[in-house]
N, C-alpha and C positions, 0 to 999 in steps of 0.2 A: 439897513439889517445889519446886524454883527454877524462878520463872516465865519461863523461856528456850526457846527451841527450838534443838534440835540440827540442824545438817545435815550431814551428811553426804556430799561431792561424790564420784562414784566411777563410776569405767569397768571393767566387766565383763572377769572377768581371762582373756579369750579369748585364745590362742597367736598369736602372731602381731602382737596388737593392744597388747596389755597388755606392758606394761616392755620395753619395746625397744631399750636402754639396756643393761639388764640383760641380756637375751637375748644380746644378741652375744657375753656371755662364756658364759654356761651354757646356751644355746637357747632357744627358744621356750614350749617345752612346761614346760620346768622353772622359766623366769620369770613365765610363769603362774601357778604352783603357789604362787610365793612372794606375788603379787600377788593370791592368791586367799586365802592365810593372811593375810594383812595385813588386808584388809577386814574379813575374818570375827572375828579377833582386835578391830579396832575398834570393830564392829557390837558385838559384847559389850561392849566398855567403855561403849558408850553407853548400849546397853539396861541395862545396871546402877547408871545414874547416876540419879543422883533429879533428874532436870530433866524441865517438866511436857510437854513433844513431843519426837518426833525424826523428823526426815523424812531419806529418803535420793534425792538427785538422781541418774539414774541414767542412761548412756548406754553402749547393747551390747547383745549378746544374751548372756543368761542362761543361756539354754540348751544353747548351745556352750563356756561358758566351762569353766575348771577348778574343781574342787568346785561343780558346777551343782547338784548335790540338797541337798547342805547348803546353800548358798546363797542358792537360792529358798525352804529353810525358813525361814530366817534371816529373810529380806526380809519374811516374811509378820506380823511383827512391827513393823516398821515405817510409817509410810507414804512411801509412794515414787511422784516425779515423774519424767518424762521430762526432759534437759538441753535446754536451746532455748540459739540463737545460733550466733554463726557461731567465731569464735577460742575460747579456754577463757576469757578473760578476761571474754568478753560470757555464758559461760553460767557463770559465779561471780555475776557481776550478776543475770541471771534467778534466780537459784537463792534469791537471797537475798530478792528480790521474792516471789518463789511461794512460800516459806516463811510470810513475815512475812504474806502475805495468806492464807494459811490458817490459822496459829496465831495473828494479832495479837499476836504475843510480839518478843522482841531476839533476835535470830539469832547463835548461836556458830555456826561452819563448822569445818570439819574437811576432810583428804582420808582416803585409804587407805596413806599411804607413812609411818605413825608405828605402829605396830601393838604400839608399846610404851606406849603412852598407857593412863589408868587410869581410873576412876569418878572417883576421887577428883580429879585431874589436871581432868577436864571440869566436875566441879563448882567448882571452885577458881576458873577463868577465868565459868564461870555467874556464880559471885555477883558478880567481878570487873565484867562488864560490867551489870553491875546500877547499879555505880555511875560511870559513865562514858559515854560516847559511844561509846567505841573500848576493842577490846582487838587485842591483837597478839603472837602466838606465834612468832621469830623460830626458823629450821632453819641450821643449822652450814654448810651448805654453802652459804649468805646468801640462803634464798628464805624462805619463814615456811609455819608448816606448820598454825597456828590464826588466823581473823582473827572477832571480833565487834563485830557492831553494832547498836546501839537503832532505830536508823532505816534502810531497808534504802539508802535514797537513798544514804548514805553511797558505800556497794560500789560508786555510780556511778564513785568516784573510780578505779577498776579498767581502765576501758575505755583501753585505747591502750596501755596500762604491758607492760614486755615481763616474758613470765612464764620460769621455769625457766630463770633465769640468775642469775648470780653477785652480784646486784648487785638482784636482781628484792624481797628481803625492805626493803633502806633505801630503794629507790624505792617501795615502796608504802606505805611510815610515812610519809617526806616526803609522798605524795600525800594521806594522813589528813591529818595537820596542816593541810596547801594548804584543806581543807576548811573550815579554824575548827576542828573537831572535839577533845576532849579523849582521848588515847591510852594506856591503860595496856597496859604491856609485862608477857606473863608468860611463865612458863620456857622456855628454850628446849631444841630436842629436833632429835637427828638423823634424818633422815629418811632413807629406803632408796630409791636409784635408780640404782646403781650396785654392782660385785659389790665395791670397795673401802668402800661404805656397810655390807654385810651384815653384820658379823660385831658392829660396835657397836651394831646397830639391835637385833640375836639376841640379843646379852649384856644388853640393857636391858630384854627381854622378861620376861614374867610366867613360871616354870619350866614350869609346865603347859601355856603360852597353843601356841597351832598353831605360830605362827613360831621359837619358842625348839626346837620340833624338826626343824623342817628340817635337812636336810643335803644343800649343795650345795657 
């Protein structure tokens, strides 16, 4: 087992609250189902990765979410903590701190927008984190999909940064460098936020994955 904790920061895929930009094109129920498929595939990949610990920082009501029964079953295999803090950046910082406190391990954090992620890629990112202060995986839309830090205090550089913007990845990388840590860039991935992202992400997923089976 790689001595790293993988942290998934997730929102319960509740219709009307999940994937709101995608919902503008396909409707709230369909968008929530897309989010549920993405989250479940991500959890499958984390569960199959040879890492020492896995934590989900969750917000929202699983009972009213799309694919609620399947999601509830899947989450039983993870340590689940509630998200805390005001804006998204604060919740990320707290999730890193909570995971490090629970596990005593470096933390590799990803979200639920890259269902094409594989156990092998997670393991590669985790191994990279053992040799550096931080790892960052940029997203093709200008954001980032994975952030790993050996010290949870490093994640505090996220406070005040713009999230979900075309320059979020570049700004995050600059903020990490400003802390004086060494940063290793890992593989870039596409993430799914809008209808224009859907086909490329689906085509990158495994043939039997939930996301690959979606039709919208």
